[in-house]
N, C-alpha and C positions, 0 to 999 in steps of 0.2 A: 340705451347705449352709453349715454353720458354717465349714468350711475355705475355701470360696469367699469368704465374707464377710471372713474374716481376710486373705486374699491381697489382695482389693480394697481393704481399709482400709490395708494396708501400702503398696500401690502409690499410692493416693491421697495418703497422708501423705508419701511420698517426692517426689511431684510438687509438693505444696505447699511442702515444705521446700526443694526446689531453687528454686522461685519466690522464696521469701524470701532465699535465698542470692544469687541473681542480682540481685535488687533491692538488697540490701545492697552487693554489689560495685559495681554501677552507680553508686550514690550516693557511696560512700566511697573507691573506689580509682581514682586518676587513671590508672594503667596500664591498668586494665580499660576505662575510658572511651575511652582512646586506641586500644586494640585494637578496641573496638566501632566507633569512627569510621573506623578504617583499613579494617576489614572492610566497612563500609557503602560507603565510597568505592570500594573494589575492586569490589564488587558493581555499583555504578552504572556504573563504567567498562566492566566486562564487558558489562553490559546495553546500554550505548550502542554499543559495538563490534558487538555482535550485531545490533542494530537497523540499524546502518549497512551491515553485510554483507548483511542481508536486503533492504534497499533497493537496494543495488547489484545483487544477484542478480535482483531483480524488474525493475530497469531493463534489464539485459542480456537477460533472458528476453523481455520484451515487445518490446524493440527487434528481437531476432532473429525473433520471430513476425511483427512488422510487415513487416520486410524480406522474409521468406519469402512472406507473403501478397501483398505488392505485386508480387513477381516472378512469382508464379503467376497472379495476377489483377490486372493493371495497371489504373490509373484510365483511364476513357474520355475522349476529347477532344471527340467530337460532342455537341451539345446534347441531341438526342433520346436518345442512348445514356446521357447523364448522368442524365436523368430516370428512365429505367428502372433504371439502376444504383443510383441513390439509393434508390428504393423497395425494390429487392431487398436492399440492404445494411442499411437501417434495419429492415426486417421480420425479416431474419435476426438482427440484433442484439437485437431485442425477444424473439425466440424463444429465443436463446441466453442472454439475461439471466435467463430463468425457470428455467434449468437450473443447479443448483449445480455449481461447479467449471468453468464455461465463461465466467467473467468476462472473461478475456483475449480470447477469440474474440468475445464480444459487444462489447467495447470496440473491437476492430478493425473490426467491422461498422459501429458508430456513427461511428468515425473516417473510414472510407471514404465513408460517406454525407455527412459534414461536408465532406470534401475535394472533393466534386463539387457541393455545394450553393452557389448563387450568393451567398447572404448567410449566411456561417458564424456571425456573431455572434448573429443571431436564433436560428439552430438550436442554438447552444450554450446560449442562455438556455432554450430548450425542453427540451434535454437535462437541464439543471440541475434543472428542475422535475419531470421525468417519469422519468428514468433513476435507478436505485439509486445511492447516493452512491459506493460502492466502484467501480462501473463508470464513473461520471462522472469520478472522480479518475484512472482509467486513461486515459480519453479525453483529458483535459487533459495527462497525461504523454505520450501519443502525439503530441499537438500540439506539445509542447515538444521531443520527440525529432526529429520530422520535420514541420515546419509545412506544411500544405497551401498550394498556390499562392494561393488566395483570401485566406488569413490573411496571407501574406507581402505581398500587394498592399495590404491594409488597414494593417498595422503597419509595413511597411517592412523595412529590412535589420537592424534590431535584434532580430529574432525568433530567428534561428538559434542553436541550441545552448545555451540557458540552463541547462537541467537537465543536459545532457551534460557541459558544462564543470564544473559543480559536482561531479558524481559522479566524473568522471575525475580531478579534481585530488586527491581524497582517496585 
């Protein structure tokens, strides 16, 4: 027991001594401060690059999933088919939203429901209130990637490719 207490005291003392040394160097050494600032800037730049790469990967991944989903199950054109399709896609989106890890598929379901809905702005407001924020953000990203025809009709030609242009330029 005495030996353990001695080792713990030595280790604790070494940690406190290093803390005092670090604080002294930080306060009194301009080179040390410069090195700390340089390391901090480097860390922030690396973090920023990593976040940008993750965002780019997320964009490419969800774009590929959307294109695949639309090629396998295209949007209907008949009004009665649109009603049934809307109900099917929204209910599938709700079910998938409850399953962890299925956020992309849930967002695509909600997006497809929005794409056939006659008043997409109202539905988007409903989504904002009822759908989890992460999935809602994905739905908005999907709208930016490939705007549904109803959204294009409302907003005009200025809709196409806002997010795509931003990500592809970087």
